C-alpha positions in Angstrom: 17.6 -15.1 -13.3 16.6 -11.5 -14.1 15.3 -9.6 -11.0 11.6 -9.4 -10.8 11.0 -11.0 -14.2 7.2 -10.6 -15.0 5.1 -13.6 -15.8 1.5 -14.1 -16.8 -0.6 -13.7 -13.7 -2.7 -16.6 -12.5 -6.3 -15.9 -11.5 -7.4 -16.9 -8.0 -10.7 -16.2 -6.3 -10.0 -13.6 -3.6 -11.3 -14.4 -0.1 -13.9 -12.0 1.3 -13.2 -10.8 4.9 -16.0 -11.2 7.5 -18.2 -8.2 7.6 -16.9 -5.6 10.0 -13.7 -7.5 10.7 -10.2 -6.0 10.5 -8.0 -8.5 8.7 -4.3 -8.7 9.2 -2.3 -10.7 6.6 1.1 -11.6 8.1 4.1 -12.8 6.1 6.9 -14.6 8.1 10.6 -14.4 7.5 13.2 -16.8 6.0 13.1 -20.1 7.9 9.9 -18.9 9.7 6.5 -20.5 9.8 2.9 -19.1 10.3 3.3 -19.9 14.0 6.2 -17.4 14.2 3.4 -14.8 14.6 1.8 -16.5 17.6 3.3 -14.3 20.3 2.0 -11.2 18.4 -1.4 -12.7 17.7 -1.8 -13.5 21.4 -1.9 -9.8 22.1 -4.2 -8.9 19.2 -7.9 -9.0 18.6 -7.8 -8.9 14.8 -8.7 -11.7 12.4 -5.3 -13.0 11.1 -4.2 -14.8 7.9 -0.6 -16.1 8.0 0.2 -17.7 4.7 3.3 -19.8 4.1 5.7 -18.4 1.5 7.7 -20.1 -1.2 10.2 -22.7 0.1 8.4 -22.9 3.5 5.6 -25.3 2.8 3.6 -23.1 0.4 1.8 -24.5 -2.6 3.8 -22.4 -5.1 4.0 -24.3 -8.3 5.1 -22.2 -11.2 6.7 -19.5 -9.1 10.0 -18.7 -10.8 10.7 -15.1 -9.8 10.3 -12.7 -6.8 7.4 -11.0 -8.5 5.7 -14.3 -9.2 5.6 -14.9 -5.5 4.4 -11.4 -4.8 1.5 -11.9 -7.3 0.7 -15.4 -5.8 0.4 -14.0 -2.3 -1.5 -10.9 -3.4 -4.2 -13.1 -5.1 -4.9 -14.8 -1.8 -5.6 -11.5 0.1 -8.8 -9.6 0.5 -8.8 -6.0 -0.6 -7.9 -3.4 2.0 -6.2 -5.7 4.5 -3.5 -4.6 6.9 -0.4 -6.3 5.5 2.6 -6.9 7.9 5.8 -8.7 7.0 9.0 -9.5 8.8 12.4 -9.4 7.0 11.8 -11.6 3.9 8.1 -11.3 4.5 8.6 -7.5 4.7 10.2 -7.4 1.3 7.4 -9.5 -0.2 4.8 -7.2 1.6 6.4 -4.2 0.0 6.3 -5.9 -3.4 2.6 -6.5 -2.9 2.0 -2.8 -1.9 3.8 -1.7 -5.1 2.3 -4.1 -7.5 -1.2 -4.6 -6.0 -1.9 -1.4 -3.9 -5.7 -2.0 -3.8 -5.0 -5.2 -1.7 -3.3 -3.2 1.0 -5.2 -0.9 3.4 -2.2 -0.4 5.6 1.4 -1.6 5.3 3.6 -2.5 8.3 7.2 -3.6 7.6 9.4 -5.1 10.3 13.1 -5.1 9.5 12.4 -4.6 5.8 14.7 -3.8 2.8 13.4 -1.9 -0.3 15.9 -3.7 -2.5 19.4 -3.2 -3.8 19.8 -0.4 -6.3 23.2 -1.3 -7.7 23.3 -4.2 -10.2 26.8 -5.3 -9.3 25.8 -5.4 -5.6 22.7 -7.4 -6.5 24.8 -9.9 -8.5 27.2 -10.3 -5.6 24.2 -11.0 -3.3 22.8 -13.6 -5.7 26.2 -15.4 -5.8 26.2 -15.4 -2.0 22.7 -16.8 -1.8 23.6 -19.4 -4.4 26.5 -20.5 -2.2 24.1 -20.8 0.8 21.6 -22.7 -1.3 24.3 -25.2 -2.4 25.4 -25.6 1.2 21.8 -26.4 2.2 21.6 -29.0 -0.6 24.9 -30.7 0.1 25.4 -30.3 3.9 21.8 -30.5 5.1 19.7 -28.2 7.3 21.3 -28.3 10.7 24.8 -27.1 9.7 23.1 -24.3 7.8 20.9 -23.3 10.7 24.0 -23.3 13.0 25.7 -20.8 10.8 22.5 -18.8 10.3 21.9 -18.4 14.0 25.5 -17.3 14.6 25.1 -14.3 12.3 25.6 -11.0 14.1 22.2 -9.9 12.9 20.7 -12.4 15.3 23.1 -11.8 18.2 20.5 -10.2 20.5 18.3 -13.3 20.4 20.9 -15.0 22.6 19.6 -12.9 25.5 16.1 -14.5 25.2 15.0 -17.3 27.5 16.3 -20.7 26.5 12.8 -22.1 25.9 12.1 -19.3 23.5 15.3 -19.9 21.6 14.7 -23.6 21.5 11.2 -23.2 20.1 12.5 -20.8 17.5 15.3 -23.2 16.5 12.8 -26.0 16.2 10.8 -24.0 13.7 13.9 -23.3 11.7 14.8 -27.0 11.7 11.3 -28.0 10.6 11.9 -27.1 6.9 13.1 -29.0 3.9 16.6 -27.9 3.0 16.0 -28.2 -0.8 12.9 -26.0 -0.5 14.8 -23.4 1.5 17.5 -23.5 -1.2 14.8 -22.7 -3.7 13.6 -19.8 -1.6 17.1 -18.3 -1.5 17.4 -18.5 -5.2 14.0 -17.0 -6.0 13.4 -14.7 -3.1 16.9 -13.6 -2.1 17.6 -9.9 -1.8 19.7 -10.0 -5.0 16.7 -11.5 -6.9 14.3 -8.8 -5.7 13.7 -5.7 -7.8 14.5 -2.4 -6.1 11.5 -0.5 -4.9 13.1 2.7 -3.7 11.8 4.8 -6.6 8.2 3.5 -6.0 8.1 4.4 -2.3 6.8 8.0 -2.7 3.8 6.7 -4.7 2.6 4.2 -2.1 -1.0 5.3 -1.4 -1.6 3.5 1.9 -0.5 4.4 5.4 3.0 2.8 6.1 4.6 1.9 9.4 8.2 0.7 9.8 9.3 -1.2 12.9 13.0 -1.7 13.7 15.0 -2.7 16.8 17.1 -0.1 18.4 20.0 -2.6 18.3 19.6 -3.3 14.6 21.7 -0.4 13.1 21.7 -1.6 9.5 17.9 -1.8 9.2 17.4 1.3 11.3 19.4 3.2 8.8 17.4 1.7 5.9 14.2 2.7 7.7 15.4 6.2 8.3 16.2 6.5 4.6 12.7 5.1 3.7 11.1 7.8 5.8 13.2 10.5 4.1 12.2 9.2 0.7 8.5 8.9 1.7 7.5 11.6 4.1 4.5 10.6 6.2 5.8 7.1 7.0 5.7 6.3 10.7 8.9 4.9 12.1 8.8 2.9 15.4 12.2 2.1 17.0 11.9 -0.5 19.7 14.7 0.0 22.4 16.7 -3.0 23.5 15.6 -5.2 20.6 17.4 -6.5 17.5 16.2 -7.6 14.1 13.4 -10.0 14.8 10.8 -8.0 16.7 8.2 -10.8 16.3 10.4 -12.9 18.5 12.1 -10.3 20.7 9.3 -7.7 21.2 6.0 -9.2 20.1 4.1 -6.7 22.4 5.6 -3.8 20.5 4.5 -5.3 17.2 1.0 -5.9 18.5 0.8 -2.3 19.7 1.9 -1.0 16.4 -0.8 -3.1 14.6 -3.7 -1.9 16.9 -6.5 -1.1 16.8 -8.2 -4.3 15.6 -11.5 -6.1 15.7 -12.3 -9.2 17.9 -11.7 -12.6 16.4 -9.7 -15.6 17.4 -8.9 -17.4 14.2 -5.7 -19.5 14.5 -3.1 -19.4 11.8 -2.3 -22.8 10.3 1.0 -24.5 11.4 
């Protein structure tokens, strides 16, 4: 499938934010759920919207490309929202900022990747994600999650309390393996268009959050800042890739200030 293949955009009625409220739209990562943001939300006074993404329980009929999902999510957002995403959610959030800048008043990316620039590298990544998708379909969810959790990217999570790790694993195991396979095929890094050239033109304030023990994504964030001067980089010491899990207080602090409201995200 071509990366970022454009399709006719569907029209949705955009929600209007409550008068005077600061709205945060939060996009979870791969194998995540809206409740993945709960530890951050508990330290925030903003009004939150935490939509599900393709392959994770979203109503996403007709979505066939990365940009299709970007457009679908953008059409559910009020204009001028603070948009935050983690990992896969950060890649989608960046896509929204590039394609629908009026929707985004502020962009906050946690462990984000602006996309692969080399077509051969993207093709290799698509092949890798296809192999993962087939493993999900043939072996089921638990063996896949076992391998996923063993990736070095998530090694710092093994220092977390057992109860936190168990709850995180339960969220991962709550998904349909066939839908996760669809997510890998449509939203994988190799299926995403590269946005490096679009970074200097982003009109909204941009913050990047990375863990001090996540060297790959710290290097990507430092390059992002070099390409787009004025971007704010937050490096969280002692944390790895998933700051929503490992350092929710740091994420909440980066998202402040916010307006009072206690609207729960759907599970």
